[in-house]
C-alpha positions in Angstrom: 43.1 132.7 122.7 43.3 134.5 119.3 42.4 132.0 116.9 40.3 129.6 118.6 38.4 126.5 116.3 35.1 125.9 118.3 32.0 123.4 117.7 29.2 125.9 118.0 26.1 127.2 116.2 27.5 131.0 114.2 24.4 132.4 115.0 24.8 132.0 118.8 28.2 133.4 119.0 28.5 136.6 121.3 31.2 138.3 119.1 31.1 141.9 117.2 31.1 140.6 114.3 29.8 137.4 112.4 31.0 136.5 109.1 28.2 135.1 106.2 29.1 132.7 103.6 26.7 134.8 101.1 26.2 135.0 97.6 26.7 137.3 95.0 23.0 138.8 95.2 23.3 138.8 98.5 20.0 137.3 98.6 18.9 135.1 101.7 20.0 131.2 100.6 20.2 127.9 102.6 22.7 126.3 105.3 25.0 129.3 107.1 23.4 132.0 105.2 19.8 131.1 105.8 20.4 130.5 109.2 21.9 133.8 109.7 19.0 135.5 107.8 16.4 133.6 109.8 17.7 134.4 112.9 18.6 138.3 112.3 15.4 138.9 111.1 15.0 138.0 107.7 13.3 141.2 106.1 15.1 143.3 107.7 18.5 141.8 106.8 17.6 141.2 103.4 16.4 145.0 103.1 20.0 145.9 104.6 21.7 144.0 102.1 19.5 144.8 99.0 21.4 148.4 99.5 24.4 147.2 98.6 23.1 145.9 94.8 25.3 142.5 95.9 28.7 142.1 96.2 31.5 140.2 94.2 33.5 136.8 95.1 36.6 137.8 97.2 35.1 140.7 98.7 33.0 141.7 101.9 30.1 144.2 103.0 29.0 144.4 106.3 25.4 145.3 107.9 24.3 145.7 111.5 23.4 142.1 113.4 19.6 143.2 113.8 18.3 140.3 116.6 22.1 138.4 116.5 24.1 139.0 119.7 26.9 140.2 117.6 26.7 144.1 116.8 27.8 143.1 112.9 27.5 140.6 110.1 30.1 140.6 107.3 28.9 139.4 104.3 31.2 138.0 101.9 30.7 135.3 98.8 33.5 132.8 98.7 34.4 131.1 95.2 32.3 128.3 93.7 34.9 125.1 93.7 35.5 124.1 89.7 38.2 121.8 90.2 41.1 124.1 91.6 42.3 125.9 88.1 39.9 129.4 88.7 41.9 131.3 91.2 39.7 129.4 94.0 42.4 129.4 96.4 43.1 133.4 95.8 39.4 133.9 96.1 39.0 132.3 98.9 41.8 134.1 100.8 40.4 137.3 100.3 37.3 136.6 101.6 38.8 136.0 104.8 41.3 138.9 104.4 38.6 141.3 103.2 36.3 140.1 106.2 39.3 140.8 108.7 40.0 144.1 107.4 36.2 145.3 107.4 35.7 144.3 111.0 38.9 146.1 112.0 37.6 149.2 110.4 34.8 148.9 112.7 36.8 148.4 115.5 35.8 144.7 116.1 37.3 143.5 118.6 36.0 139.6 118.0 34.8 137.8 114.7 33.5 134.2 113.8 33.6 132.4 110.8 32.5 129.6 109.3 34.1 127.6 106.6 33.1 129.5 103.6 32.7 127.7 100.7 32.5 123.9 102.0 29.1 124.1 101.7 26.9 123.7 98.6 29.8 125.4 97.1 31.9 122.5 97.1 35.0 123.2 98.3 37.4 120.5 99.8 37.0 120.9 103.2 40.7 120.3 103.8 41.9 122.7 101.6 39.6 125.3 102.7 40.6 124.7 106.5 44.4 125.2 105.6 43.7 128.7 103.9 41.5 129.6 106.7 43.9 128.9 109.4 46.9 130.6 107.0 45.1 133.8 106.4 43.5 134.3 109.5 46.6 133.6 111.5 48.6 135.9 109.4 46.3 138.4 110.3 46.6 138.3 113.9 50.4 138.1 113.4 49.6 142.0 113.3 46.3 142.8 114.5 45.0 142.2 118.4 41.8 140.5 117.6 40.1 137.3 119.1 38.7 135.4 115.6 36.7 132.2 115.6 36.6 129.5 113.0 33.3 127.8 113.8 32.4 124.3 112.7 28.5 122.9 113.2 29.7 119.3 113.9 32.9 117.0 113.0 31.7 116.4 109.1 32.1 120.4 108.5 35.6 120.0 109.5 38.7 119.1 107.2 41.6 118.0 108.8 44.3 115.8 106.9 43.7 111.8 106.2 47.3 111.5 106.3 48.0 113.8 109.3 45.1 111.9 111.3 46.0 108.4 110.5 49.9 109.3 111.5 48.6 110.7 114.6 46.3 107.9 115.6 49.2 105.0 114.9 51.1 107.3 117.1 48.8 107.0 119.7 48.5 103.5 119.4 52.1 102.8 119.6 53.0 105.6 122.1 49.6 105.7 124.3 49.2 103.6 128.0 45.6 103.7 129.4 45.2 105.7 132.6 45.1 102.7 135.0 48.9 102.6 134.4 49.8 105.8 135.8 47.5 108.0 137.6 49.2 110.7 138.4 53.2 112.2 137.5 55.1 115.3 139.0 58.3 116.6 138.3 60.6 117.6 141.3 63.6 119.7 141.0 66.0 116.5 141.1 63.7 113.9 140.7 60.1 112.3 139.7 57.5 111.3 141.8 55.2 109.3 140.9 51.6 108.2 142.4 50.6 104.4 141.0 47.2 102.9 141.4 46.0 101.6 144.3 43.5 98.8 144.6 40.1 100.6 145.0 39.2 99.7 148.7 42.5 101.0 149.8 42.2 104.4 147.7 41.3 107.5 150.3 40.0 110.7 149.0 42.7 112.7 151.3 45.6 110.7 149.8 45.4 111.2 146.1 47.4 114.1 145.7 49.9 112.4 148.3 53.3 111.9 146.6 56.0 110.5 149.1 54.3 112.2 152.0 55.5 115.5 150.4 53.2 118.5 151.0 52.5 120.7 148.0 54.0 123.4 149.5 57.4 121.1 149.9 56.7 120.2 146.1 56.7 124.1 144.9 59.6 124.9 147.2 61.8 122.6 145.5 61.5 124.2 142.4 64.7 126.4 141.3 62.4 128.4 138.9 59.4 130.0 138.7 57.5 129.3 135.2 57.7 133.1 134.2 61.4 132.9 135.1 62.3 129.8 132.8 60.2 131.0 130.2 61.8 134.3 130.1 64.8 132.8 129.6 63.9 130.5 127.2 62.4 133.5 125.3 66.1 135.3 125.7 67.8 132.2 124.6 65.7 131.3 121.4 66.6 135.1 120.8 62.7 136.2 120.4 60.9 138.7 121.2 58.2 139.0 123.3 55.7 139.6 121.0 56.6 137.0 118.5 56.7 134.6 121.5 53.3 135.1 122.4 51.8 135.4 119.1 53.0 132.5 118.1 51.6 130.7 121.1 48.1 131.7 120.2 48.6 133.8 123.9 46.6 136.9 124.7 49.0 140.0 124.9 47.5 140.5 128.3 47.9 137.5 129.6 51.7 137.0 128.7 51.6 140.6 130.2 50.2 138.9 133.4 52.9 136.3 133.1 56.0 138.5 132.7 55.1 140.2 135.6 53.6 137.6 138.2 56.7 135.5 139.5 54.0 132.9 140.8 51.9 132.8 138.0 50.3 129.0 137.4 49.5 128.8 133.9 47.0 126.0 132.6 49.2 123.1 131.1 47.5 124.2 127.7 49.0 127.6 128.1 52.5 126.1 129.0 52.5 123.8 126.0 52.2 126.6 123.6 54.8 128.1 124.8 56.9 125.2 124.3 55.7 125.1 120.7 56.3 128.6 120.1 59.7 128.5 121.2 60.0 125.3 119.2 61.4 123.7 122.5 62.9 120.2 122.1 61.5 117.4 124.4 63.6 117.7 126.9 63.3 121.4 126.9 59.5 120.7 127.0 59.3 119.4 130.1 61.9 121.4 131.7 59.1 124.7 131.0 56.4 122.1 132.0 58.3 121.2 135.1 58.3 125.2 136.6 54.5 124.7 136.1 54.4 121.8 138.0 53.8 119.3 135.0 55.1 116.9 132.6 54.6 115.1 129.6 53.0 111.8 129.9 52.0 108.7 127.4 49.1 108.4 129.7 47.2 111.2 127.9 46.2 111.4 124.8 46.9 115.5 124.8 50.3 114.7 125.5 51.5 112.3 123.3 49.5 114.3 120.3 52.1 117.0 121.6 55.0 114.7 121.9 53.9 113.6 118.0 54.6 116.9 116.5 57.6 118.0 118.6 59.2 114.5 117.3 58.7 115.7 113.8 59.5 118.9 114.3 56.0 120.6 113.2 55.8 123.4 115.5 52.9 125.1 113.2 50.4 125.8 116.4 47.2 126.1 114.5 47.8 122.4 112.8 48.2 121.3 116.5 45.1 122.8 117.2 43.6 121.2 114.3 45.0 117.6 115.7 43.9 118.7 118.9 40.0 119.2 117.8 39.7 116.3 116.0 40.5 113.9 118.6 38.8 115.9 120.8 41.3 117.6 123.1 41.9 121.0 124.7 43.7 123.7 122.6 46.9 124.7 122.5 46.9 129.0 123.9 44.5 131.2 126.5 
C-alpha cells in the first residue's frame, strides 16, 4: 500500500531511503538520530553530514546509507515544540514535504519516516501524527512512492483520545463474541450462516460446508465478479480509476491487475479499502464485499471499526488506518 503505518525499528527498514529526525548541526544525537548513526556507522555518517555545515529547521539534506539496508538517509531537523505559536506546524509539514521531494529527486521508490519531533523535541504526538499523515497522503496523491510511517511501540503513536474512546464504546456496544457466529458468507439471494457446533461434533472437513453447498456452487451464484462490481461503482460515483486507487491506498499495479482479471479474488481489507475510497453506504459496502465472498460482521472487531467510520460518514482512509493500527487490526489498502 502507498502509505502504511508499521511498528518496527526504522534502522532495519529495507527501503530506498530512511528519514533521520536530525538536529540543525547534523550531529549525532539521541533517540532515532543516535540509532541511525550507530547502525549506519557513526564516523562515516558524521563525516558526510559535516560536509553540509548544518541544516535549517524544515529543510532536508541527503547522504548515503552506509551500513544500513537503505540506500539513502534523508536528514531533516523538525521544530522544537514551543506551544504551537511559533510556526511549528508549518515547519513540521516542511520537514515531511522536503524529505519526500528529496527522495523523489534521487529516484527513491520507497521511504520510511519516524514521527518527526515527537521525541525530545516534545511535539504532541496526536498533532504530529495528523501533520505526517496529511502531508504524506497529499504527496502520494500525485506521486508513486511507497511511504512507511514507522513507530517503535504504541507509546510512540498518537491517536486522538476522543476518537479512540468513541470507537471503543462502539465496539463494546456492537461487537459480538466470535463464538456466537463463526462464519458468514453472502450468496446472491440469501445469507448462509454456520453457527458453532459443540466441540465433539466439529469435524475438520465440515468447517467450510454451508447448507451442503460447495465453494464452487457458491461462487457460481455470484451474478457479478468483484472486478465488474467495483468498476460499476466507480462509474456510478463518477470517479476516475486514478482517484479510486489513490483514495483506496492501493498500488497502481494491483489496481491494473484487478481491472484486467474478472476472476480476481481480493483480500477483505483491499475490498473494504475500495468501499471507503468510493464512500459507499453500509448497504453498498456489503454489496461490493458480497462480490468477493465477504460481508461485514459484528463478530469481527475489524468489521465493527469499519462500520463505525461508515456510520459516521468518515471516509478518510488514513484516519481509519490509524484507528485500525491502534486496535491491532489489519490496515486498509494493498
